[in-house]
N, C-alpha and C positions, 0 to 999 in steps of 0.2 A: 552392519546397520548404519544408516545415515546419521549424521550428527543432528540430534534433535534440537540443538540450540539454534540451528539455521532455520529459516522459514521462507515461505513463498506468499506473496500478495497478488491477488488476481483482481484487477479492475475491469469490471464488465462494461464500463461506460454506458452508452445508451444504444449500443448496436441492437437492431431489431431481433437478432437471434438470441438475445438475452432477456426478452420480455416474457412476462407471464410464466406459464408452465416450463418453457424452455430454460428461462433463467433460474427457476427453482431447481430444475434438474441439474444444472451446472453446480449449484450449491450442494446438492446431495452428493454428486460425484466427488467434489472437493472434500466434503466431510468424510466420506467413506475411505478415500485414499489417505487422508490425514490420520484417521483411526487405524488403518491397516499398517501404516509405516511409522507411526509415532512422530510425525513431522507436522508442525503447525502450518496450516494453509488458511490464510485470511481471504475471505471473499468480499468484494465491494459491489453488490448489485445496485440497480437503480433504486431511488427512494421509495417507489411504490412497492417494492418487494422486500424491504428491510424487515418488517414484522414477520412476514411469512418465512423468510430465510432463517430468522432466529428460532422460529417455532420448530423447524426441522432439525435444529441442533447445529447449524453451520456456525463457524467462527466469523462473525459479520462486522465489517466496518462500513460506515457511510462513505459516499464519494465526496461529500461536502458537509460542513456544519457552519452555521453562522456564529458570530461572536456575541450576539445579544442574549439576554436572559428571556425567559418566557414573558409574554406580554403583548402589547399592541404592535406586532411586527408581522404584517401580512406577508405570507409566502416564505417566511423564515423557517429554518430547521434548527432548533435549539439543541444543545447538548442534553438538557433534561429530557426532551422528547426521545432522544436516542436511548438514554438510560432506561426510560420507562418501558421500552420494548426489547430490552436486553441486548442491544447493539453494544459491541465491545469498544468501539472507538471510531475515528473518522480520519480520512485524508483531509488535508488542508492545503490550500494554495497550489493545487495542481496547475500545470501550465495551461490547461483548458478552463480553469476556474480560478484565476489569479485574484489575490486579495492585497489590500494595503498592509504594510507592516503592523499597523495598529490593530487591524482586524485579525491578522494572524495571531498576534499575542492574545487578543481577546478570546479567540476560539480555543487556543491552547489552554488558557486559564479556565474557561468554562468547562472544557472536558475534564480537566483535573478536579474541578469542584464537584463534578458528578462521578468521580472515580472511573473515568474512561481514558483510553489511550489516544495519543495524538501522533499523527504521521505527517510532518510538514515537508512538502515538496520544495526543492530549491533547484535553481538553474545553474549556479556556479559557486565557486569557493566563497566569494564575498557574501552571498546570501546564506551559505552554510554557516559562516561565522555569525552573521547577524541573528539568524533564527535559532541557533544553538543557545543563545543567551536567554531565550524564552523557556528553555528546559523542556522541550517536547519529549515524548517517549522515543520517537524515531525521527530521523532526518532521511528523506528519500532524495537522492541526487539524480536529477533527470534533465539533461540538456534538451530543450524543446525541439531543436532542429533534428534530433534523431528519433523522436517519438513517432511510431508507426511506420518507420522507414525499413525496418528489418536489419538496419545497421546497428549493431550493439554498441552501447556506450563502453562496455567492458573491453571491447577490442578497438574501437575508434578513438576513445579518449580515456585510456587507462590512467593517465596522469591526473585527470579531473577527479577520479575516484580516490586515488591515493592522497592527493593534496587535500581533498575534502575530509577524508578520514582523519588526517593529521590535524587539520584545523578544528574540526568538531571535538576531537578528544582533548585538545588543548583547552577548550572551553568547559566541557563536561564529559568526563570519561564514561559516564553511565548511559549516555544517549546511544541507542543502537542505530546502525547505519544501513540503509537500503540503497540499491541502485536500480534504475529503470531506464527506459528509452531504448527501443530496438532489441530488447532481449527476446530472442526468437527460438532458442533451442538449448539443449543440454550443454553444448560447448560454450555458449555465451554465459550460462549460469556458472559453469565450472571456472571460467576465467574470472568472473566477478567474485566468486568465493576466494579464489587464490589471491585476489587483490586486497582482501581483508574485510569485505562487507559481511553483515549479519544475515541479510536476506535480499531477495530480488522482487521487483515489482514489474509485472507484465500484464498485457491486455490482449491485443489482437491475436497474438500467437496462440494463446489458449482459447479465446472465444471462437476462432476460425479453425481450430485443429480438427482433423477428420475423426480422431478418436481422443476425446478429452482425457479419459482415464489413462491411456497409454502415454499421452503427452506428459501428464503430471508425474507418472512413474519414471519417465526418462529424466525429468529434472531432479527428482528425489535421489536418483541413483548417483548423482555427482555432488551431492551436498556434503560429503565427507571432507 
């Protein structure tokens, strides 16, 4: 049985194939596979699907949250809004949605205040050290130049992962560490786990997989 302490995070981004019913179906598949194997699978659908995704019982994170509290902030997504619809947490500072350090800290703090989890994305070891001091739930190491390339960070830059793990644990040993960027198959996931991460973050490999269920099962098989 796979190690249930390891987990998978699926970022749907805004690919057209993840809109509406299709996106919700991906959430259902993730939920069913998660239940079948006892492995946590977090899904990050687009903002318009968050409430419906939680209603079907998926383990849902937002792709982004703002640092402000509820109030006169047109277009913002607040942590309280996410909590109200039973979203479990949010990605913060993804390479495609970068924030200032002040806003990263604010977003982490707002999620904590609402009893939600935070997953801060970092590009390098220096950012890993800086953002670890904010005490998020997770740090996701994702060099932007590898995102969407199919070239896995776990193979192309293993030293980035191991150095980041060491640096993060030196600041706070309770922060869980995720790696992403180019993670495309079970071999990439296996290598990442061997390097010492707690989970993997991937997007296009799952979204564009010909059989989403089999793809997830292949990743779970190497989480030991």
